[in-house]
N, C-alpha and C positions, 0 to 999 in steps of 0.2 A: 209541678207548676209553681208551688209556693216557694221552692228553693230558687227557681229562676227569677221570680219577682223580687225576692230579697237580694239576689245578686245584682239586680238592676238599680237598686236604691241609690248607690253613689252616682250613677249616670243621670238618674232622674233629678237628683239634687243639683247636679251640674247645670241642668237646664233651668231649674227653679231659681237658683241663685244667679239671676241675670240682672245685675244692677242697672245697666244701660236701658234695658227694656222697662224696668220698673220706673226709672227716672223719666223716661219718655212718656210712659203711660200716665204718671202723675201729672206731668205737664198738660196732657190732653184732658185729664179729668178735672183739672182746676180751671179749664178754659170755659168760654161761654156756652159752647155746644157739647158739654161734658158727656151727656148720656148717649146721644147718637154717635158721636165720634169715639167714645169709649167702646161701644159695641162694634163699630167698624174696625178699630184697632185690634180688638179681640178676634174678629173674623180673620183679619190679615195674619195674625199670629197663628191661629189654628190651621189655616191653609198652608202656611210655611212649614209647620211641624209635620203635617200630612204629606206634603211634597217630599221633604227629606226622607221621611219614613218609607214611603212607597217606592221612591226612586232607589233607595238603599236596598230594600228587599228585592226589587226587580233585578237590580244589578247582581246581588248575591245569588239569586236563583239562576241567572244567566251563567255566571261563572261556575256555579255548582254543577250545572248540567254538562259543562265542558271540562270537568275535572273529576276524575275518579278517585282521587286521593281522599283518605278519611280526614286528614287535616292538611288542606292545601297550603302550599307555600305562600300564596298571595295573601291568605288570611293572616298569617303570622307577620308578614311585612306591613299590612294595613295596621294591625295592632301596634307594631313597633313604631311606625312613623307617627301615628296619632298620639301614642303615649309620649313620645319625645316632644311632640308639638305642645301637648298639654303641660308638660313639665316646664318648658321654656316660657309658655304663657303665664304659668303660676309665678315664676320668678319676676316676670315683667309686671304682673298685676300687683304683687306685693311692693315692688320698688316704686311704682308710679302712684299707687292708690293712696298712700299716706299723705302725699303732697296736697291732695285736694279734699281731704276729709272735712276740714273745717269750712271750706267754701261751700261744699255741697250741703252740709248741715244747716248753713245759714241762708240758703236760697229760699226765696219767698214768692217768686214769679217764674213763669216759663222762661223768660230771658235769663234770669239768675241761674236756673237749672242748666240751661244750655251752656252758659259761661263756665259753670262749675264742672261740666262734663263735656270737654271739647270733642269727644268722640261722637257726640250726638250731632246730627245735621244742623247747621246754623239756621236754616229756614224754619226750625222748630220754634224760633222766637215769634213767628207769625201764627202760632197755633190757634189763636182766637179767630182767625179767618179760615181755618181748615174746614173743608167739606168732608163727608164720610169717605169718599174715594181716596182722598189724600191720607186720611187717618188709617185706612186699611192698608195703603201702600207703606206707611210708616211701620205698622206692625209686621207686615211681611218682610220688609227690608231689614229691620232691626234684628230679626231672627236669622235670615238667610246670609247676612253679611257678618254675623258673629261666628268666628271659627270655633269657639268653645261650644256654643249651643249645637251647631251642626255636627261637630265631632262626637259629642255625647250621644246624640240621636243615632248617628251612623254606628257607633260602637254598640249601642243597645240593640239595634237591628241585627248586627253581626251575631251577638250573643243569642238573640231570639231565633235567628235563622239557623244557627248551629245546634240549638238545644234539642235534646232527644225527648220531645213531647208530641202529643197529637196535634193535628191541625186546629182542632177546636180550642185546645189549650193555648196554642200559639196566638190565635186571634184574640183570645181573652187577655193574654199578657200584653199584646200590642195596644189594645183598647185602654187597659189600665195605665200603661206607660204614657200614652198620648194624653189621657185625662190628667195625670199628674203634671205633665209638661205644660199644660195650658192653665193649670190652677192658679199660679201666681198672677196671671193676667185676668183670669175669669173672676176671681174673688173680689178684687177692687172694683171691677166693672159692675158686678152684681150689687155690691155695696152702694155704689153711686146710683144705680137704678132704683134701689129701694129707699135710700135716705136722701138722695139729691145733694143739695149744698151742705146738709148736716154731716155728710161723710167727709168733708174737707179736712177737719181737724184730725180725723183718723188717718187720712191719706198723708197728711203732713208729718204725723208721728212716724208712720211707716217709712216715708222717704228719709226722714232724719236718722232713723235707726239704721237703715240700709247704708246711708252715706257714712255713718260712723263706724260700722262694723263689717261691711261686706268685703272690704279689701283683704283683710287678714283671713276671714273665713273662706272666701272664694279661692284665695291663693292656696290655702291648706287643702281644700277639697280637690282642686285641680291637680295638685301635687299627688294626692292619694290616688285619684283616678289614673293619672299618667303612670304612676309606679305600678299599679295593678295591671294595666295593659302591657307595660314593658315586661313584667314578670310572666304574663300569659304568653306573650310573643316568644320570649326566650325559652319557655317550656316547650312550645310547639316546634321551635327551630332546633333545639338540642335535646 
């Protein structure tokens, strides 16, 4: 089981290093209803992770019951396609990320954050008027509409589903992976709940660091994950 957990670390890091999610969360946490909306955002994020995890496992189980092969062809194809997708996204992230590093680092308000990260929904500028339901929807949507986060969770569930471990160990690994996946959102929310407005300087430093470093780090990580999946796929195919 420990070997399985270690093998999932790159995929977990792929979910953790989600700059758009952190930028959106910081915008929520520096708004007027920071605590309640932060918790709502976290709930939406957790639900999204669970949805992708359970749907992936259910789909894999369905396919497994209808395929007697030890290493089914569809599994190799899934790995290959997702691996290629992640490599392409890595190139795109690196090329586009450097152009907005300075603008993100200088952002001081929700409106500035949205302007610096055009991938975020424009209505995030009205974050001060958000109610919990809208914040939860934001957390849910930021995850589900991010192909990197979804791909990493799907690949993790593929590895977990195919691993030669007991059902108890499988459940434990899934819990650990989900816990790690929600940690980058949970930690800032908990910090805000404990410290309130005093947490703002810490959040600003985190946002500034992410804006300055995530582009290259994320591109490198995605390239690594993509290459690993392509290698596994080719090994299964040939």
